Structure formats: C-alpha cells, structure tokens
Backbone as JSON Lines, residues from 0, in Angstrom:
{"i":0,"aa":"M","n":[-8.23,-58.66,36.2],"ca":[-9.71,-58.64,36.53],"c":[-10.56,-57.83,35.84]}
{"i":1,"aa":"D","n":[-11.84,-58.56,35.47],"ca":[-12.79,-58.03,35.04],"c":[-13.79,-57.62,35.39]}
{"i":2,"aa":"I","n":[-14.0,-55.94,34.86],"ca":[-15.08,-55.1,35.3],"c":[-15.86,-55.3,34.53]}
{"i":3,"aa":"Q","n":[-17.6,-55.57,35.02],"ca":[-18.49,-55.76,33.78],"c":[-19.62,-54.68,33.82]}
{"i":4,"aa":"I","n":[-19.69,-54.34,32.74],"ca":[-20.67,-52.55,32.63],"c":[-21.95,-53.39,32.65]}
{"i":5,"aa":"V","n":[-22.62,-52.55,32.99],"ca":[-24.13,-52.83,33.14],"c":[-24.68,-51.92,32.3]}
{"i":6,"aa":"S","n":[-25.8,-52.32,31.28],"ca":[-26.17,-51.21,30.23],"c":[-27.55,-51.51,30.31]}
{"i":7,"aa":"N","n":[-28.57,-50.21,29.95],"ca":[-30.11,-50.58,29.61],"c":[-30.48,-50.77,28.38]}
{"i":8,"aa":"E","n":[-31.69,-50.82,28.08],"ca":[-32.17,-51.27,27.07],"c":[-31.73,-50.05,25.95]}
{"i":9,"aa":"A","n":[-31.31,-48.77,26.13],"ca":[-30.64,-48.03,25.29],"c":[-29.52,-47.87,25.23]}
{"i":10,"aa":"S","n":[-28.8,-49.15,25.65],"ca":[-27.21,-49.29,25.51],"c":[-26.18,-48.29,26.22]}
{"i":11,"aa":"E","n":[-27.05,-47.77,27.19],"ca":[-26.41,-46.68,28.18],"c":[-25.78,-47.32,28.97]}
{"i":12,"aa":"A","n":[-24.31,-47.35,29.53],"ca":[-23.97,-47.82,30.52],"c":[-24.52,-47.38,32.26]}
{"i":13,"aa":"T","n":[-24.9,-48.08,32.84],"ca":[-26.01,-47.25,33.9],"c":[-25.16,-48.35,35.31]}
{"i":14,"aa":"A","n":[-24.3,-48.8,35.54],"ca":[-23.58,-49.35,36.26],"c":[-22.31,-50.21,35.99]}
{"i":15,"aa":"D","n":[-21.34,-50.46,37.19],"ca":[-20.21,-51.58,36.82],"c":[-19.87,-52.14,38.18]}
{"i":16,"aa":"I","n":[-20.13,-53.34,37.59],"ca":[-19.76,-54.53,38.7],"c":[-17.74,-54.88,38.77]}
{"i":17,"aa":"V","n":[-17.85,-54.63,40.01],"ca":[-16.17,-54.65,40.51],"c":[-15.72,-55.95,41.1]}
{"i":18,"aa":"P","n":[-14.91,-56.9,40.82],"ca":[-14.55,-58.02,41.99],"c":[-14.19,-57.31,43.5]}
{"i":19,"aa":"I","n":[-14.79,-58.06,44.15],"ca":[-14.61,-57.61,45.63],"c":[-12.86,-57.38,46.07]}
{"i":20,"aa":"A","n":[-12.08,-58.09,45.57],"ca":[-10.55,-58.05,45.57],"c":[-9.98,-56.12,45.49]}
{"i":21,"aa":"L","n":[-10.46,-56.19,43.79],"ca":[-10.48,-54.52,43.35],"c":[-11.34,-53.67,44.17]}
{"i":22,"aa":"W","n":[-12.57,-53.78,44.61],"ca":[-13.2,-52.87,45.27],"c":[-12.77,-52.44,46.89]}
{"i":23,"aa":"K","n":[-11.82,-53.84,47.31],"ca":[-11.61,-53.67,48.63],"c":[-10.11,-52.68,48.6]}
{"i":24,"aa":"E","n":[-9.48,-53.07,47.62],"ca":[-8.16,-52.06,47.0],"c":[-8.24,-50.47,47.15]}
{"i":25,"aa":"I","n":[-9.36,-50.39,46.09],"ca":[-9.77,-49.09,46.12],"c":[-10.13,-48.12,47.14]}
{"i":26,"aa":"A","n":[-10.82,-49.23,48.26],"ca":[-11.43,-48.44,49.44],"c":[-10.1,-48.01,50.16]}
{"i":27,"aa":"S","n":[-9.42,-49.14,50.33],"ca":[-8.15,-49.01,50.66],"c":[-7.56,-47.39,50.66]}
{"i":28,"aa":"W","n":[-7.38,-47.37,49.22],"ca":[-6.58,-46.18,48.58],"c":[-7.31,-45.04,49.21]}
{"i":29,"aa":"R","n":[-8.44,-44.91,49.28],"ca":[-9.55,-43.83,49.28],"c":[-9.06,-43.55,50.94]}
{"i":30,"aa":"E","n":[-9.53,-44.45,51.79],"ca":[-9.13,-44.36,53.24],"c":[-7.78,-43.62,53.75]}
{"i":31,"aa":"T","n":[-7.2,-44.21,52.94],"ca":[-5.56,-43.67,53.2],"c":[-5.04,-42.51,52.78]}
{"i":32,"aa":"A","n":[-5.85,-41.86,51.37],"ca":[-5.72,-40.54,51.13],"c":[-6.64,-39.35,51.9]}
{"i":33,"aa":"Q","n":[-7.63,-40.09,52.48],"ca":[-8.16,-39.24,53.43],"c":[-7.88,-39.31,55.0]}
{"i":34,"aa":"L","n":[-7.11,-40.14,55.19],"ca":[-6.42,-39.86,56.2],"c":[-5.09,-39.04,56.33]}
{"i":35,"aa":"L","n":[-4.61,-39.19,54.87],"ca":[-3.65,-38.07,54.6],"c":[-3.76,-36.61,54.68]}
{"i":36,"aa":"R","n":[-5.43,-36.7,54.47],"ca":[-5.54,-34.91,53.9],"c":[-5.62,-33.94,55.87]}
{"i":37,"aa":"S","n":[-5.77,-34.99,56.75],"ca":[-5.27,-34.47,58.13],"c":[-3.91,-34.35,58.75]}
{"i":38,"aa":"E","n":[-3.61,-33.11,59.03],"ca":[-2.34,-32.77,59.18],"c":[-2.49,-33.68,60.41]}
{"i":39,"aa":"A","n":[-3.02,-33.92,61.46],"ca":[-2.79,-34.48,62.88],"c":[-2.4,-36.4,62.01]}
{"i":40,"aa":"M","n":[-3.47,-36.36,61.37],"ca":[-3.03,-37.98,60.96],"c":[-1.86,-38.17,60.3]}
{"i":41,"aa":"R","n":[-1.43,-37.33,59.53],"ca":[-0.23,-37.44,58.9],"c":[1.15,-37.56,59.64]}
{"i":42,"aa":"H","n":[0.93,-37.3,60.77],"ca":[2.35,-36.99,61.34],"c":[1.96,-38.34,62.39]}
{"i":43,"aa":"R","n":[1.09,-39.15,62.84],"ca":[1.19,-40.03,63.21],"c":[2.11,-41.27,63.01]}
{"i":44,"aa":"P","n":[1.73,-41.84,61.96],"ca":[2.86,-42.89,61.47],"c":[4.4,-42.61,61.66]}
{"i":45,"aa":"L","n":[4.97,-41.53,61.58],"ca":[5.92,-41.1,61.57],"c":[6.28,-40.65,63.37]}
{"i":46,"aa":"A","n":[5.59,-40.44,64.0],"ca":[5.97,-40.74,65.42],"c":[5.62,-42.09,65.66]}
{"i":47,"aa":"A","n":[4.96,-42.99,65.51],"ca":[4.83,-44.28,65.76],"c":[6.16,-45.02,65.4]}
{"i":48,"aa":"L","n":[6.96,-44.38,64.51],"ca":[8.12,-45.06,63.7],"c":[9.08,-44.57,64.64]}
{"i":49,"aa":"G","n":[9.39,-43.68,65.32],"ca":[10.12,-42.81,66.57],"c":[9.96,-43.86,67.88]}
{"i":50,"aa":"R","n":[8.83,-44.31,68.26],"ca":[8.84,-45.3,69.31],"c":[9.58,-46.58,69.53]}
{"i":51,"aa":"E","n":[9.91,-47.05,70.45],"ca":[10.48,-48.2,70.88],"c":[9.27,-49.04,71.61]}
{"i":52,"aa":"D","n":[9.45,-50.49,70.9],"ca":[8.38,-51.65,71.9],"c":[8.69,-51.5,73.03]}
{"i":53,"aa":"A","n":[7.72,-51.56,73.99],"ca":[8.19,-52.09,75.6],"c":[8.22,-53.26,75.97]}
C-alpha cells in the first residue's frame, strides 16, 4: 500500500494520504487497544467464550 506525503512550498511534510483499507485497519487496532484498557471490557470476550448458544 502506498502512503503519499504532502509537502508545502518549503518541502516540509504537512500531511499524509493513507489508503482507506489501511486507515480502517489502523482504526480497528486503535479501537481494540482502547477497549482492552478497560478491565470490564477485557473480561467480556472471555465470558462470551464460556457461554453456550441458546
């Protein structure tokens, strides 16, 4: 995946253009990391694994 860097007249990097697929992956990682910071949220997936489908 190609990330493009946008520069100003002084050749200073001012922005990055990231492909949508990569951006969605990064956003997913960040969301997961944020959820795992919460003690309650960390235990929910483990509790769900122990349940049986009705």
